[in-house]
C-alpha positions, 0 to 999 in steps of 0.5 A: 499500499502506498500513500497518494495526496489527491485533489477532488470535488465532492459531488454533492456540495461541489466543494474542492477537498485536498487530503491523502489517501492510502491505496495500491495504486493511482488507479486504486485511489481514484476508484476509492474516491469515486466510490466516495462520491468525489470526483478526482482532479489530481492524485500524486504518490507521496515520495517521502518514505513516511507511508512505507515507514508506517506499514513497516512499523504498524506491528509496534502499536500495542493494544493499550495504545488503542484502548487509550485512544479509544477512551480519550477520543470517546471522553472528548466527543461525549464533552461536545469537542468537534471531532477534528479538535478531539483528534488533535488532542488525542494525537498530542497526548499520544506518546507512541510516535508510530501511532501518532503519525497514524492518528495525524494522517487520519486527521488529514483525511477527516479534515479533507471531508472523510468520515472517521470510519473511512479514515480508519479503514485505511490502516487495517493493521491498526483498526480492524473491521470490528473497529471500523464497523462500530465506529461507523454504526456510532457515526451513523446513529450519533453515538460515536462516544458510546461506540468508542467506550465499548471498543475500549472495553472489548479490547481490554477483555480481548487482550486480557483473554489472549494474554492468559493463554499465551501465559499458559503457553510460557511454562512449557516452553521454558522447560523444554528450552532448558531440557534442550540446553542441558542435553545439547551440553551433554552431547557435545561436552560430557559424552565425548570425554567418556569416549575418550576415557574408554578409548585408551582401554584395550577391549572395553565396550561401551553400553548400548545407551551410550553408543546410541547417544555417542552417534547422536553426539557425533552428529550434533558436534560435526553436523550442527550446521545441518541441524541449524539450516533444517530448523531455520527452514522448517521454521521459515517455510512452516510459517509461510505454510500455515499462512496459505489457505490449506495451511490455515485450514489444517492449523485451525482444525488442529487448534479446534480438535487437538487434545488437550488444547482443543477445548481451550481454543473452542471456548476461546473462539466462542467468547471472541464471537459473542463478545464481538458480536454482542458489542456490534449489536449494542452499537447498531450494526445490522445483523448481517453486517455484524455476522460478516465482521464476526466472522473475520474477527474470530480468526479460525476459517472453520468458525468463520465458515459457519458464521457465513453459512448461518448469514446465508440462512438468516438472509433467507429468513431464519433466526440466528439461533436456528441458523447455528443450531446443530453446527459442529463448529459451535458449542450448543450453549451458544445457539441456546443463549442466542435463542433466549435473546432473540425471543426476549429482545435482548440479544446484546445482553445474552451475547454479553453473558455468553462472552463472559461465561466463556471467558471464565470457561477459558480461565478453567480450561488454562488451569486444566491444560497446566494440571495436565502438561506440568506432570507430562513435562515432569515425566519426559524431563525424568526420562531424559535425565535418566537416559543421560545419567545411564549413558554417562555412569554406566560405563564408569560402573563398568570400568570400575567393575573391571579394575576391581576384578583385575 
């Protein structure tokens, strides 16, 4: 994507506008402007590296930066401060330089006549579809401040759940890395010394377990570069493959079905679906648009496919609960709770309760997974330690036994 400066005439008001827009090409920029009801007069690429610089560092904009942005903007809009002035205020108080640069670009677009939602949508790596859809609904209904406050709350809850899931994965990773480090040290330092000790004794033979580990030790010591190349290549190509449609299909299926993490991820997806859907419904986003945005926000191709199928059924006249009923990609409680919400006219409340329930269930699943993983890791570490100790001590005992005999 590249930044373009443009001059255009608003078809409705006839006013001339100058601002900036992000697009893949000049032709794409012209198409976007035309879709907004503007007649482009001049479109020029921005020569300075600002746009590419922003795109290169967008990953460094943290969730808490966006939460603070949402809360500050909500407070200012609620106080009656004009939107452009509010954005200027928020920009001046933003510490993150990269995020401040993005906000300044958004200010330019809004000053040029763009809606806030349209301006935000030009930075999809910072503001996703959920964010822009809720802002658009807030602008349309005149409740932008409420929509921004809901967004801040949702982002905080989403970040909290993700942090807990990641935290549960840290302990096993640390244990495995430590074990790998110890194993590497034993193979490259200790076992070769045992081999040298036996080399000077005529007729001495090493136990089978020591000989096997010696072979591994020789491979690691002399061909470590082959291992390094294989590991790096596996990581690079594995990551690329996981991003392909086929790779993502298989990875997402494993997340949902693989024991013991399957139940954890299923409840995480249900919580994300309910939280996002409830927030969008509460902001006045239409049902079909809500389902479209939620399908993207869930970040699982199988759940997204089920949501899109449900959207087609809803379009045909079915209720959302009936559309989701019996779908293997959804837990049974979801359809039941949505049915109650639709019957009572309180769908957003039911989705919110559903999200809260599954977020607590995610906490419980994390504890369950930890309870299972910790003893399994301990057993694995114990077995590895036994093998290494046997490989080192058995030759020494054999040597000591021969010495006593002689």
